[in-house]
C-alpha positions as CSV (number, residue, x, y, z in Angstrom):
1,M,-28.3,-114.3,130.2
2,R,-26.2,-113.0,132.7
3,R,-23.2,-115.4,131.2
4,A,-24.2,-114.2,127.9
5,I,-23.7,-110.5,128.7
6,L,-20.4,-111.3,130.4
7,G,-19.1,-113.5,127.9
8,A,-19.5,-110.6,125.6
9,T,-18.3,-108.2,127.9
10,L,-15.0,-110.5,128.2
11,A,-14.5,-110.9,124.5
12,A,-14.7,-107.0,123.7
13,S,-12.2,-106.9,126.1
14,L,-10.0,-109.4,124.5
15,L,-10.5,-107.7,121.6
16,V,-9.2,-104.2,122.9
17,I,-6.5,-105.8,124.2
18,G,-5.6,-107.9,121.2
19,G,-4.7,-104.5,119.2
20,C,-1.9,-103.9,122.0
21,V,1.8,-104.6,120.5
22,S,4.5,-105.4,122.7
23,N,8.3,-106.7,121.3
24,D,9.7,-107.0,125.1
25,P,10.2,-111.0,125.3
26,L,9.8,-110.8,128.8
27,A,6.1,-109.3,128.6
28,Q,5.4,-111.7,126.0
29,D,6.0,-114.5,127.8
30,V,3.6,-113.1,130.7
31,T,0.9,-112.0,128.9
32,N,1.0,-113.4,125.3
33,T,-2.8,-114.5,125.2
34,N,-3.6,-110.2,125.7
35,F,-1.8,-108.9,122.8
36,T,-0.3,-109.4,119.7
37,S,3.6,-109.4,119.4
38,A,5.4,-106.6,117.3
39,D,8.1,-107.2,114.9
40,G,10.1,-104.8,117.0
41,T,10.9,-102.5,114.2
42,V,12.8,-99.8,114.7
43,T,13.1,-97.4,111.9
44,E,15.3,-94.1,111.5
45,V,14.7,-91.8,108.3
46,A,17.7,-89.8,107.1
47,P,16.9,-86.0,107.4
48,A,17.0,-85.9,103.2
49,N,14.7,-88.5,103.0
50,R,11.8,-87.2,105.4
51,G,8.4,-86.9,104.0
52,E,6.3,-84.0,104.7
53,S,5.3,-82.6,107.9
54,V,3.1,-84.1,110.1
55,S,-0.4,-82.1,110.2
56,F,-2.5,-82.5,113.2
57,E,-5.0,-80.6,115.6
58,S,-7.3,-82.1,118.4
59,S,-9.7,-80.4,120.8
60,D,-9.7,-83.5,122.9
61,M,-7.0,-82.9,125.1
62,T,-7.1,-84.8,128.6
63,D,-6.6,-81.6,130.3
64,G,-9.2,-80.2,128.3
65,S,-6.9,-77.9,126.0
66,T,-6.3,-78.0,122.5
67,V,-2.9,-78.9,120.4
68,S,-2.0,-78.8,116.8
69,A,1.0,-79.5,115.4
70,E,2.1,-75.9,114.9
71,D,2.3,-75.9,118.6
72,Y,5.5,-77.8,118.7
73,R,7.0,-76.2,115.4
74,G,10.7,-75.6,116.1
75,S,11.0,-78.1,119.0
76,V,11.6,-82.0,118.7
77,L,8.8,-84.0,119.6
78,V,8.3,-87.6,121.1
79,V,4.6,-88.7,120.5
80,N,3.6,-92.4,122.1
81,F,0.2,-94.0,120.9
82,W,-0.9,-95.7,124.1
83,F,-4.0,-97.2,126.0
84,A,-4.1,-97.7,129.7
85,A,-4.7,-101.4,129.7
86,C,-2.0,-102.4,127.3
87,P,0.8,-104.0,129.0
88,P,3.7,-102.7,127.4
89,C,2.6,-99.3,127.5
90,R,2.3,-99.6,131.0
91,A,5.8,-101.0,131.5
92,E,7.5,-98.2,128.8
93,A,5.6,-95.1,130.7
94,P,8.1,-94.7,133.8
95,D,10.9,-94.4,131.1
96,L,9.0,-92.0,128.9
97,A,7.9,-90.0,131.7
98,E,11.2,-89.5,132.8
99,L,12.7,-89.1,129.3
100,A,10.3,-86.2,129.2
101,T,11.9,-84.5,132.0
102,I,15.4,-85.2,131.1
103,Y,15.2,-83.8,127.7
104,A,12.7,-81.0,128.3
105,D,16.0,-78.5,128.8
106,K,17.3,-79.7,125.3
107,G,13.9,-78.6,123.9
108,V,12.2,-81.9,123.4
109,R,8.4,-81.8,124.2
110,F,6.2,-85.0,124.4
111,L,2.9,-85.5,123.2
112,G,0.5,-89.0,124.2
113,V,-2.0,-90.2,122.2
114,N,-4.2,-92.3,123.9
115,V,-6.5,-94.6,121.2
116,Y,-9.1,-96.4,123.4
117,D,-9.6,-94.3,126.9
118,N,-12.2,-91.9,127.8
119,A,-10.5,-88.9,129.9
120,S,-11.0,-90.2,133.2
121,G,-9.4,-93.6,132.4
122,A,-6.5,-91.8,130.3
123,Q,-6.0,-89.4,133.4
124,S,-5.9,-92.3,136.1
125,F,-3.2,-93.9,133.8
126,E,-1.3,-90.3,133.6
127,K,-2.1,-89.5,137.5
128,T,-0.5,-93.3,138.4
129,F,2.3,-93.1,136.2
130,E,3.3,-89.6,137.0
131,I,2.9,-88.7,133.5
132,P,4.6,-84.9,133.0
133,Y,3.4,-84.3,129.2
134,P,-0.2,-84.3,127.8
135,S,-2.3,-86.4,125.9
136,A,-4.7,-86.5,123.5
137,L,-7.8,-88.5,123.0
138,D,-8.0,-90.3,119.7
139,A,-10.5,-92.9,120.3
140,D,-13.4,-91.3,118.4
141,T,-12.2,-90.2,115.6
142,G,-8.7,-91.3,115.2
143,E,-7.6,-88.1,113.6
144,L,-4.0,-88.2,115.2
145,R,-3.5,-91.9,114.0
146,L,-4.6,-90.5,110.5
147,A,-2.3,-87.9,110.8
148,F,0.7,-90.2,111.0
149,A,-0.4,-92.6,108.7
150,G,2.2,-91.8,106.0
151,N,5.2,-94.1,104.8
152,L,5.9,-95.4,109.0
153,P,1.9,-95.4,110.5
154,P,1.2,-96.4,113.8
155,S,0.3,-99.8,112.8
156,G,0.5,-101.2,116.5
157,I,0.3,-99.8,120.4
158,P,2.4,-98.7,121.6
159,T,4.3,-97.0,118.8
160,T,6.3,-94.1,119.6
161,F,7.7,-91.6,116.7
162,I,10.4,-89.1,116.9
163,V,9.5,-85.9,115.2
164,D,12.3,-83.0,114.0
165,R,12.0,-79.6,114.5
166,D,10.1,-79.3,110.9
167,G,7.5,-81.6,111.8
168,R,9.0,-84.5,110.1
169,V,9.1,-88.1,110.7
170,A,12.3,-88.8,111.8
171,A,12.4,-92.3,113.8
172,R,9.6,-94.9,114.7
173,V,9.7,-97.2,117.4
174,L,6.8,-100.1,116.8
175,G,6.1,-101.9,120.0
176,F,7.8,-101.8,123.3
177,I,10.7,-99.2,124.0
178,Y,12.4,-102.4,125.3
179,D,16.2,-100.8,125.0
180,R,16.1,-97.2,126.2
181,S,19.5,-96.4,125.5
182,M,19.0,-97.2,121.7
183,F,15.9,-94.6,121.6
184,E,17.8,-91.9,123.4
185,D,20.9,-92.2,120.6
186,M,18.0,-91.7,118.1
187,L,16.7,-88.6,120.0
188,D,20.2,-87.2,120.6
189,R,20.9,-87.5,117.1
190,V,17.3,-85.5,116.1
191,V,18.4,-83.2,118.7
192,A,21.4,-82.3,117.5
193,E,20.4,-81.8,113.7
194,V,20.9,-78.2,112.6
195,T,17.6,-77.0,110.7
196,P,19.0,-75.2,107.1
């Protein structure tokens, strides 16, 4: 009986981790049994081709606050979908934490979306990696995943979006941000845009 319970627990854990995505060749070599490899898609959308503004609201924040898309209008927003046991999420966390600090003076704000963990698990991750921005818990409702499920959905974890000042998706990185300079270039382009 005990073996059956342990086996079921392990299988469930592997299914959860199996949703994790990476396009980092080094991470794939080390942990290829723990997640599905992404195709490494990086997509930018020209301002004229961007869809409707993303609309969301979450009262389930790790810090107990509420958040909505309207809170970020007028700012460039980076949204990172993650969970604590995801190896590429852990690998990119220090860069995202640093970028959030560097770009704060440029009017860029960051929001994490945790797709699996409870509040204590998410907070532990945030403390370990000194994440300076808030995260919403999306495991129970999936509302934030649905909000971004338009033309460029968060079809793997991690997925990171750059949202323009009007709330429209300007770029998406599907998988691990393996090229930080490329990501910064994309972010700089969106920051430099002038809203008519």
